[in-house]
C-alpha angles and dihedrals in degrees: 000000000000134000090275095059111135110249098173139357107268120223143130117332112271095019120126115260139182124240115228117224136149138241126208112232090207104050099010093235112162119215134190122225096030120266123203091215126033110252090212102051105003094238118143109267128220125227114261128191110216109232126211174275094051126192121245106233100172136019135176139164123242107217101168114057115230117237113279092007115157092203115080116231135269099060137137128247126190146172118233125196113216127206088251087071097252130120120218128193118219147144119283121237119227126292086041117232119236128239108279094030121128108246138187129201115251133183107265127196109184090169138008089258099048130068117174138131133270135186118252128188109264114236 
């Protein structure tokens, strides 16, 4: 895959989105972001939209901003486990969900220059 590979469905800030991964038809390995070829068996992989809600399995706050970061500290980061048996790391939307919460990915725009996704508590 190249630098223009779709990682999530873009849209208006705060709107739910889907993360775009891949699944290997040979060994069933799920990848995020998507890979054209399976890193385990080298078979061509198929696109897979990660469904939700996912479950937040880890969360932490970043208090010291890394060099050249576009996101202003403090901010939350978490790991969400999706029904497709894959864990994905991402930013946390405010108010931050807690470990164990059901979460969904949403379009997140922390600055005018950056569009990404974040996890929001599922209602």
